[in-house]
C-alpha positions in Angstrom: 22.2 11.2 57.4 21.1 13.7 59.8 22.4 12.7 63.3 18.9 12.4 65.1 15.5 11.7 63.9 13.0 14.6 63.7 11.3 14.9 67.3 8.7 17.6 67.7 6.2 18.5 70.3 2.4 17.5 69.8 1.4 20.9 68.5 3.7 23.5 66.5 3.2 27.2 67.1 2.6 29.4 64.0 3.8 32.9 63.7 2.2 33.7 60.2 0.4 36.6 62.0 3.5 37.9 63.4 4.5 39.1 60.1 1.5 41.7 60.2 2.8 45.2 60.7 -0.1 45.9 62.9 -1.3 48.9 60.5 -4.8 48.4 59.4 -5.1 46.8 56.1 -1.5 45.6 56.3 -1.2 41.8 56.5 -3.4 38.8 56.2 -4.8 38.8 59.7 -5.2 42.5 60.6 -3.4 41.5 63.9 -2.5 44.3 66.6 0.5 42.7 68.3 3.1 44.1 70.8 6.5 42.9 71.7 5.6 42.6 75.3 2.5 40.5 74.4 4.3 38.2 72.1 7.0 37.7 74.8 4.2 36.6 77.1 3.2 34.1 74.4 6.8 32.8 74.1 7.2 32.4 78.1 4.0 30.8 78.6 4.5 28.2 75.5 8.2 27.3 76.5 7.0 26.6 80.1 4.3 24.4 79.0 6.7 22.4 76.5 5.3 23.8 73.2 8.8 24.6 71.9 8.6 24.3 68.1 8.2 27.9 66.4 7.1 27.9 62.7 7.8 30.8 60.5 8.8 31.8 57.0 10.3 34.7 55.1 7.3 35.5 53.2 5.4 35.9 56.7 5.9 39.9 56.5 8.9 39.4 54.2 11.1 38.6 57.1 9.3 40.6 59.9 7.9 37.3 61.4 11.4 35.8 61.8 12.7 39.3 63.3 9.8 39.5 65.8 10.1 35.9 66.7 14.0 36.1 67.4 13.3 39.3 69.8 10.5 37.2 71.7 12.9 34.3 72.1 16.0 36.4 73.5 17.3 35.0 76.6 16.5 31.3 76.0 19.3 29.0 75.0 19.1 27.8 71.5 18.8 24.0 72.7 15.3 25.2 74.5 13.7 25.7 71.2 13.1 24.5 67.8 12.9 26.8 64.6 11.3 26.0 61.4 11.5 28.3 58.5 11.1 28.1 54.8 12.8 28.7 51.5 10.1 30.2 49.0 11.0 29.6 45.3 8.6 32.2 44.1 10.9 35.1 45.8 14.2 33.5 45.0 16.8 36.0 43.9 19.1 35.4 41.0 22.7 34.2 42.2 24.7 30.8 42.3 22.7 29.4 45.1 19.4 31.3 46.0 18.6 28.7 48.6 21.7 29.2 50.7 21.3 33.1 50.4 17.7 33.1 51.5 18.6 30.7 54.3 21.6 32.9 55.4 19.1 35.8 55.5 16.7 34.0 57.7 19.8 32.8 60.2 20.8 36.5 60.4 17.3 37.7 61.2 16.7 34.9 63.8 20.2 35.1 65.4 21.1 31.4 65.1 23.6 29.5 63.0 21.1 26.8 62.3 17.3 25.9 61.5 16.2 22.6 62.9 13.5 22.3 60.1 13.8 23.7 56.7 11.2 23.6 54.1 10.7 24.2 50.4 7.7 26.3 51.0 5.8 26.0 47.6 6.5 23.7 44.7 8.2 25.3 41.5 10.8 23.1 40.2 11.5 20.5 42.5 14.4 19.0 40.6 16.1 22.5 40.5 15.7 23.5 44.3 15.8 20.2 46.1 19.5 19.3 45.3 20.6 22.8 46.6 19.4 21.5 50.3 22.1 18.8 50.5 25.1 20.8 51.1 23.1 22.7 53.9 22.3 19.4 55.5 25.9 18.2 55.2 27.3 21.5 56.8 24.6 21.4 59.6 23.1 24.7 58.7 19.7 22.7 58.5 19.0 19.6 60.4 16.0 18.4 58.8 14.1 18.9 55.6 10.5 19.1 54.7 8.4 20.1 51.9 5.3 22.2 52.0 2.2 22.5 49.6 3.5 19.5 47.6 1.6 16.9 46.0 2.4 13.1 46.3 4.5 13.0 43.1 6.5 16.3 44.2 6.9 14.8 47.7 8.3 11.5 46.1 10.9 13.3 43.8 12.2 15.5 46.5 12.6 12.2 48.7 14.6 10.7 45.8 16.8 13.4 45.2 17.6 13.7 48.9 17.9 9.8 49.3 20.8 9.8 46.7 22.9 11.9 49.2 21.7 9.9 52.2 19.0 12.2 53.4 15.2 12.2 53.1 12.0 14.2 53.3 11.1 13.9 57.1 8.2 16.3 57.1 5.2 17.4 54.9 3.4 20.6 55.7 0.0 21.1 54.0 -3.2 22.8 54.5 -5.3 20.3 56.4 -8.5 21.1 58.5 -12.0 19.9 59.0 -13.0 21.8 56.0 -10.1 21.0 53.8 -8.8 17.4 53.7 -7.2 17.0 50.1 -4.2 15.6 51.5 -5.8 13.0 53.2 -7.9 12.1 50.0 -4.7 12.1 47.8 -3.1 9.6 50.1 -0.6 11.9 51.5 -1.5 11.2 55.1 -1.3 7.6 54.7 2.2 7.8 52.9 3.4 9.8 55.6 2.2 7.2 58.4 3.9 4.1 56.3 7.4 6.0 55.8 7.7 7.8 59.3 7.1 11.2 57.9 5.8 13.9 60.0 2.7 15.5 58.7 2.3 19.2 59.9 -1.3 20.5 59.2 -1.7 24.2 58.9 -4.7 26.3 58.9 -6.3 23.7 61.3 -8.6 26.8 62.6 -9.3 28.3 59.1 -7.8 31.5 59.9 -10.2 31.7 63.2 -13.5 30.6 61.2 -13.4 27.3 63.3 -12.7 28.7 66.6 -16.4 29.4 67.5 -15.5 33.0 68.2 -16.9 34.4 64.9 -20.3 33.9 63.4 -22.6 36.3 61.0 -23.5 38.5 64.0 -19.6 38.7 64.9 -17.6 38.5 61.8 -13.7 38.4 61.3 -11.9 41.7 61.4 -13.1 44.0 58.4 -10.3 45.0 56.2 -8.2 41.7 56.8 -7.7 39.3 53.9 -9.2 36.5 56.0 -12.4 38.4 56.3 -12.8 38.6 52.6 -12.3 34.8 52.2 -14.4 33.7 55.3 -17.1 36.1 56.6 -19.5 35.2 53.6 -19.4 31.5 54.6 -19.7 31.8 58.4 -23.4 31.0 58.2 -22.7 27.6 56.4 -20.3 26.7 59.3 -22.7 27.4 62.1 -23.7 23.8 62.7 -20.2 22.6 62.7 -18.7 25.1 65.1 -21.8 24.6 67.4 -21.3 20.9 67.5 -17.4 21.6 68.1 -18.6 23.8 71.0 -20.9 21.2 72.5 -18.1 18.6 72.3 -15.7 21.1 73.9 -18.1 22.0 76.6 -18.3 18.4 77.9 -14.6 18.5 78.5 -14.1 22.1 79.6 -12.8 23.2 76.4 -13.5 25.4 73.3 -14.5 24.9 69.8 -10.8 25.8 68.9 -9.5 23.1 71.2 -11.8 20.7 69.7 -10.5 21.6 66.0 -6.8 21.0 67.3 -7.6 17.8 69.0 -9.2 16.8 65.7 -6.0 17.2 64.0 -3.9 15.4 66.4 -6.3 12.5 66.5 -5.8 12.2 62.7 -2.2 11.6 63.3 -0.9 15.1 62.4 1.1 17.8 64.2 -1.2 21.0 63.9 0.5 24.3 63.4 -1.6 26.7 65.6 -1.1 30.4 65.3 -0.5 32.0 68.7 -0.9 35.8 69.1 -2.2 35.7 72.7 -0.6 33.9 75.9 -4.1 32.4 76.9 -4.2 30.5 73.3 -1.6 28.2 74.9 -4.0 27.1 77.5 -6.2 25.8 74.7 -3.2 23.9 73.3 -2.9 22.0 76.6 -6.5 21.3 76.6 -6.4 20.1 72.9 -3.5 17.9 73.5 -5.5 16.1 76.4 -8.7 15.7 74.6 -9.3 12.1 73.2 -12.1 12.4 70.5 -14.4 9.3 70.0 -14.5 7.8 66.7 -18.2 8.7 66.4 -17.3 12.4 67.3 -14.8 12.4 64.5 -17.2 11.0 62.1 -19.9 13.5 62.9 -17.6 16.5 62.8 -16.5 15.4 59.1 -19.9 14.9 58.1 -21.0 18.3 59.3 -17.9 19.8 57.5 -18.7 17.9 54.4 -22.4 19.3 54.6 -21.2 22.8 54.8 -19.9 22.4 51.3 -17.0 25.2 51.3 -13.9 25.4 49.6 -11.2 27.0 51.6 -8.3 26.3 49.3 -5.7 29.1 49.5 -4.9 31.1 46.3 -1.4 29.8 46.6 -2.4 26.1 46.7 -2.7 23.6 43.9 -4.6 20.3 43.6 -3.0 17.5 45.7 
């Protein structure tokens, strides 16, 4: 078994946008990022106890991992945790594509182990999961998670790992006020009952639930997220207005309330951080206690918006 149980902060830090090159039209987010700006993000996050960094090979095809390693330079490896992913859909040929992709990630991030390694998308659970076992045994990866997997796929991966004395310790799925398929499929309940950490990504729906965007102030034109969300912003107005009002009473923003909701639901939100002041919001979110009535009202408004934000890479849960 792994030597220690998986222990993580209340919020994980997402670096999907760090894979953008900064060139217009290149990348999902249309982000304009600088090395100095990301270093400020790291310094503020590390100083406030948010020390789990989530990345993946496919975030800029290695660019996010490389940029993250540069931003973390000077910190002892024991001061932060790294979470990255094996994506079957881009696996190369060879005797052990999982080990090969991991080695490339380790090289880009300048480390000899990953704290949390994920099978990113389900493809052939029985094929890929056994290849994680030697990596766990060698200590190259410390803990295993599965991302975008449904209940049957989670159970199969857990069974395969269990035969070698390991287990699935984490699940990472799209989960937000607008997209609660993992809850409806019983995955959140399964995680609670089996001491599996559920990581919720796209909690802010690529910025659409931050309160910063509206029909009058849409998401950046030319970005992939603008194509997905700008057309539905009018239907989200009542929800984001309510989130803003709840936040205002607590000196917080709508984005802080979205993250606080995810924490209240028993999940560990992965929040994308591209600016240092976003860390202040995570501190506020961690301190917010939402009443049951507030949670119910937010979920009712989200249901009333009647939007489908499932990603093109996602399957039914």
